[in-house]
Structures are given as C-alpha cells and as structure tokens.
PyMOL commands that place a pseudoatom at each C-alpha (Angstrom):
pseudoatom trace, name=CA, resn=MET, resi=1, chain=A, elem=C, hetatm=0, pos=[0.366, 0.233, -0.262]
pseudoatom trace, name=CA, resn=PRO, resi=2, chain=A, elem=C, hetatm=0, pos=[1.595, 3.679, -0.962]
pseudoatom trace, name=CA, resn=LYS, resi=3, chain=A, elem=C, hetatm=0, pos=[2.784, 6.187, 1.578]
pseudoatom trace, name=CA, resn=ILE, resi=4, chain=A, elem=C, hetatm=0, pos=[1.508, 9.376, 0.979]
pseudoatom trace, name=CA, resn=LEU, resi=5, chain=A, elem=C, hetatm=0, pos=[2.419, 12.156, 4.302]
pseudoatom trace, name=CA, resn=THR, resi=6, chain=A, elem=C, hetatm=0, pos=[3.324, 15.548, 4.995]
pseudoatom trace, name=CA, resn=ALA, resi=7, chain=A, elem=C, hetatm=0, pos=[6.057, 17.740, 5.971]
pseudoatom trace, name=CA, resn=SER, resi=8, chain=A, elem=C, hetatm=0, pos=[7.935, 20.671, 6.593]
pseudoatom trace, name=CA, resn=TRP, resi=9, chain=A, elem=C, hetatm=0, pos=[10.903, 21.634, 4.739]
pseudoatom trace, name=CA, resn=SER, resi=10, chain=A, elem=C, hetatm=0, pos=[13.163, 20.835, 7.499]
pseudoatom trace, name=CA, resn=THR, resi=11, chain=A, elem=C, hetatm=0, pos=[11.948, 17.549, 9.384]
pseudoatom trace, name=CA, resn=LYS, resi=12, chain=A, elem=C, hetatm=0, pos=[14.370, 14.895, 8.442]
pseudoatom trace, name=CA, resn=LEU, resi=13, chain=A, elem=C, hetatm=0, pos=[12.742, 12.142, 5.626]
pseudoatom trace, name=CA, resn=PRO, resi=14, chain=A, elem=C, hetatm=0, pos=[13.297, 8.285, 6.189]
pseudoatom trace, name=CA, resn=ALA, resi=15, chain=A, elem=C, hetatm=0, pos=[15.145, 6.978, 3.952]
pseudoatom trace, name=CA, resn=ASP, resi=16, chain=A, elem=C, hetatm=0, pos=[12.942, 5.692, 1.575]
pseudoatom trace, name=CA, resn=ALA, resi=17, chain=A, elem=C, hetatm=0, pos=[10.626, 8.510, 1.304]
pseudoatom trace, name=CA, resn=ILE, resi=18, chain=A, elem=C, hetatm=0, pos=[10.833, 10.606, -2.301]
pseudoatom trace, name=CA, resn=PRO, resi=19, chain=A, elem=C, hetatm=0, pos=[10.013, 14.628, -0.994]
pseudoatom trace, name=CA, resn=VAL, resi=20, chain=A, elem=C, hetatm=0, pos=[7.667, 16.425, -3.453]
pseudoatom trace, name=CA, resn=GLY, resi=21, chain=A, elem=C, hetatm=0, pos=[7.247, 20.053, -2.609]
pseudoatom trace, name=CA, resn=ILE, resi=22, chain=A, elem=C, hetatm=0, pos=[3.258, 21.741, -3.160]
pseudoatom trace, name=CA, resn=SER, resi=23, chain=A, elem=C, hetatm=0, pos=[5.157, 24.873, -1.949]
pseudoatom trace, name=CA, resn=ARG, resi=24, chain=A, elem=C, hetatm=0, pos=[5.520, 28.422, -3.965]
pseudoatom trace, name=CA, resn=GLY, resi=25, chain=A, elem=C, hetatm=0, pos=[9.299, 28.653, -2.746]
pseudoatom trace, name=CA, resn=THR, resi=26, chain=A, elem=C, hetatm=0, pos=[11.991, 25.108, -2.554]
pseudoatom trace, name=CA, resn=PRO, resi=27, chain=A, elem=C, hetatm=0, pos=[14.374, 24.853, 0.187]
pseudoatom trace, name=CA, resn=ARG, resi=28, chain=A, elem=C, hetatm=0, pos=[18.028, 26.421, -2.184]
pseudoatom trace, name=CA, resn=ARG, resi=29, chain=A, elem=C, hetatm=0, pos=[20.777, 24.027, -2.992]
pseudoatom trace, name=CA, resn=ARG, resi=30, chain=A, elem=C, hetatm=0, pos=[19.168, 21.867, -1.841]
pseudoatom trace, name=CA, resn=GLY, resi=31, chain=A, elem=C, hetatm=0, pos=[17.474, 18.662, -4.795]
pseudoatom trace, name=CA, resn=GLY, resi=32, chain=A, elem=C, hetatm=0, pos=[16.247, 15.509, -5.324]
pseudoatom trace, name=CA, resn=TYR, resi=33, chain=A, elem=C, hetatm=0, pos=[12.466, 16.459, -5.176]
pseudoatom trace, name=CA, resn=ARG, resi=34, chain=A, elem=C, hetatm=0, pos=[9.842, 15.901, -6.869]
pseudoatom trace, name=CA, resn=ARG, resi=35, chain=A, elem=C, hetatm=0, pos=[7.074, 19.381, -7.146]
pseudoatom trace, name=CA, resn=LEU, resi=36, chain=A, elem=C, hetatm=0, pos=[3.173, 19.311, -7.247]
pseudoatom trace, name=CA, resn=ARG, resi=37, chain=A, elem=C, hetatm=0, pos=[2.544, 22.504, -8.547]
pseudoatom trace, name=CA, resn=ALA, resi=38, chain=A, elem=C, hetatm=0, pos=[-0.948, 21.853, -8.988]
pseudoatom trace, name=CA, resn=LEU, resi=39, chain=A, elem=C, hetatm=0, pos=[-0.906, 22.353, -4.938]
pseudoatom trace, name=CA, resn=GLU, resi=40, chain=A, elem=C, hetatm=0, pos=[1.156, 25.107, -5.050]
pseudoatom trace, name=CA, resn=PRO, resi=41, chain=A, elem=C, hetatm=0, pos=[-0.819, 28.258, -3.214]
pseudoatom trace, name=CA, resn=GLY, resi=42, chain=A, elem=C, hetatm=0, pos=[-1.160, 30.850, -5.054]
pseudoatom trace, name=CA, resn=ASN, resi=43, chain=A, elem=C, hetatm=0, pos=[1.126, 34.218, -5.591]
pseudoatom trace, name=CA, resn=TRP, resi=44, chain=A, elem=C, hetatm=0, pos=[-1.504, 35.495, -2.640]
pseudoatom trace, name=CA, resn=PHE, resi=45, chain=A, elem=C, hetatm=0, pos=[-0.074, 33.017, 0.153]
pseudoatom trace, name=CA, resn=ARG, resi=46, chain=A, elem=C, hetatm=0, pos=[1.865, 35.772, 2.178]
pseudoatom trace, name=CA, resn=SER, resi=47, chain=A, elem=C, hetatm=0, pos=[-0.478, 38.592, 1.159]
pseudoatom trace, name=CA, resn=VAL, resi=48, chain=A, elem=C, hetatm=0, pos=[-3.259, 37.978, 3.095]
pseudoatom trace, name=CA, resn=PRO, resi=49, chain=A, elem=C, hetatm=0, pos=[-5.156, 37.042, 6.175]
pseudoatom trace, name=CA, resn=PRO, resi=50, chain=A, elem=C, hetatm=0, pos=[-5.126, 33.012, 7.354]
pseudoatom trace, name=CA, resn=ALA, resi=51, chain=A, elem=C, hetatm=0, pos=[-9.192, 33.379, 6.732]
pseudoatom trace, name=CA, resn=ARG, resi=52, chain=A, elem=C, hetatm=0, pos=[-8.723, 34.326, 2.834]
pseudoatom trace, name=CA, resn=TYR, resi=53, chain=A, elem=C, hetatm=0, pos=[-6.310, 31.889, 2.961]
pseudoatom trace, name=CA, resn=ILE, resi=54, chain=A, elem=C, hetatm=0, pos=[-8.241, 29.044, 3.653]
pseudoatom trace, name=CA, resn=GLU, resi=55, chain=A, elem=C, hetatm=0, pos=[-10.893, 30.217, 1.418]
pseudoatom trace, name=CA, resn=LEU, resi=56, chain=A, elem=C, hetatm=0, pos=[-8.714, 31.210, -1.403]
pseudoatom trace, name=CA, resn=TYR, resi=57, chain=A, elem=C, hetatm=0, pos=[-6.808, 27.893, -1.232]
pseudoatom trace, name=CA, resn=ARG, resi=58, chain=A, elem=C, hetatm=0, pos=[-9.866, 25.544, -1.182]
pseudoatom trace, name=CA, resn=ASP, resi=59, chain=A, elem=C, hetatm=0, pos=[-10.298, 27.721, -4.613]
pseudoatom trace, name=CA, resn=ILE, resi=60, chain=A, elem=C, hetatm=0, pos=[-7.840, 25.809, -6.150]
pseudoatom trace, name=CA, resn=LEU, resi=61, chain=A, elem=C, hetatm=0, pos=[-8.353, 22.242, -4.949]
pseudoatom trace, name=CA, resn=ASP, resi=62, chain=A, elem=C, hetatm=0, pos=[-12.037, 22.436, -5.887]
pseudoatom trace, name=CA, resn=ARG, resi=63, chain=A, elem=C, hetatm=0, pos=[-10.862, 22.545, -9.515]
pseudoatom trace, name=CA, resn=LEU, resi=64, chain=A, elem=C, hetatm=0, pos=[-9.006, 19.210, -8.488]
pseudoatom trace, name=CA, resn=ASP, resi=65, chain=A, elem=C, hetatm=0, pos=[-9.820, 16.475, -9.448]
pseudoatom trace, name=CA, resn=PRO, resi=66, chain=A, elem=C, hetatm=0, pos=[-8.738, 13.941, -6.771]
pseudoatom trace, name=CA, resn=ALA, resi=67, chain=A, elem=C, hetatm=0, pos=[-7.841, 10.782, -8.434]
pseudoatom trace, name=CA, resn=GLU, resi=68, chain=A, elem=C, hetatm=0, pos=[-5.894, 12.923, -10.942]
pseudoatom trace, name=CA, resn=ILE, resi=69, chain=A, elem=C, hetatm=0, pos=[-3.459, 13.678, -8.424]
pseudoatom trace, name=CA, resn=TYR, resi=70, chain=A, elem=C, hetatm=0, pos=[-3.566, 11.029, -6.349]
pseudoatom trace, name=CA, resn=ASP, resi=71, chain=A, elem=C, hetatm=0, pos=[-2.425, 8.887, -9.612]
pseudoatom trace, name=CA, resn=GLN, resi=72, chain=A, elem=C, hetatm=0, pos=[0.163, 11.580, -9.649]
pseudoatom trace, name=CA, resn=LEU, resi=73, chain=A, elem=C, hetatm=0, pos=[0.955, 11.309, -6.775]
pseudoatom trace, name=CA, resn=LEU, resi=74, chain=A, elem=C, hetatm=0, pos=[2.086, 7.555, -6.795]
pseudoatom trace, name=CA, resn=SER, resi=75, chain=A, elem=C, hetatm=0, pos=[3.457, 7.527, -10.174]
pseudoatom trace, name=CA, resn=TYR, resi=76, chain=A, elem=C, hetatm=0, pos=[6.298, 9.493, -8.385]
pseudoatom trace, name=CA, resn=GLY, resi=77, chain=A, elem=C, hetatm=0, pos=[6.621, 6.564, -6.157]
pseudoatom trace, name=CA, resn=ASP, resi=78, chain=A, elem=C, hetatm=0, pos=[5.123, 4.237, -2.911]
pseudoatom trace, name=CA, resn=CYS, resi=79, chain=A, elem=C, hetatm=0, pos=[6.493, 6.507, -0.277]
pseudoatom trace, name=CA, resn=LEU, resi=80, chain=A, elem=C, hetatm=0, pos=[5.398, 10.543, -1.107]
pseudoatom trace, name=CA, resn=VAL, resi=81, chain=A, elem=C, hetatm=0, pos=[5.984, 13.655, 1.910]
pseudoatom trace, name=CA, resn=MET, resi=82, chain=A, elem=C, hetatm=0, pos=[4.494, 15.879, 0.209]
pseudoatom trace, name=CA, resn=LEU, resi=83, chain=A, elem=C, hetatm=0, pos=[6.093, 18.923, 1.731]
pseudoatom trace, name=CA, resn=CYS, resi=84, chain=A, elem=C, hetatm=0, pos=[5.584, 22.812, 2.740]
pseudoatom trace, name=CA, resn=TRP, resi=85, chain=A, elem=C, hetatm=0, pos=[7.478, 25.603, 4.487]
pseudoatom trace, name=CA, resn=GLU, resi=86, chain=A, elem=C, hetatm=0, pos=[5.051, 24.628, 7.814]
for i in range(1, 86): cmd.bond("trace and resi %d" % i, "trace and resi %d" % (i + 1))
show_as sticks, trace
zoom trace
C-alpha cells in the first residue's frame, strides 16, 4: 500500500521517502525532490489573512480532480512526503 505523508521542508525524512514540494518556493541548494505545482498556493499566499488564505486555497483544491492528483503522486513512487514550509 502506498504511503503519502506530509511534513515541513526542515523535517528529516525516512531514507525511502520521495520528497514532493507543494510550496511556492523550495529550499536553496537542495535537490532530489519532485514538485506538484497543482497544490501550490497562489501568489497571494503571504498577502492575505488566514481566513482568506483558506478560502483562496480551497478554490484551488475545488478545481482539481482528486483521482488525477493521487495518480500523479503515485507515479513518483510509493512512499511520498508532500512538503511545505509550515
């Protein structure tokens, strides 16, 4: 069974984990990760209050097909960690 986890970019990941960035930015001088830009927040991510952020991010998620996102994630491997800065 595939594992899909979440963590911060600063978290030490298991050796078998495939890091998948879902944040707008990524750490400098760090490679070896995939990106899933469909899950990245918009350019408003640092300019709106938390309640508005949730509304805007929900709008992004509502436009996505969960099955397509799942299939895309699984195409990367079977032990994934979706990473952001939070």
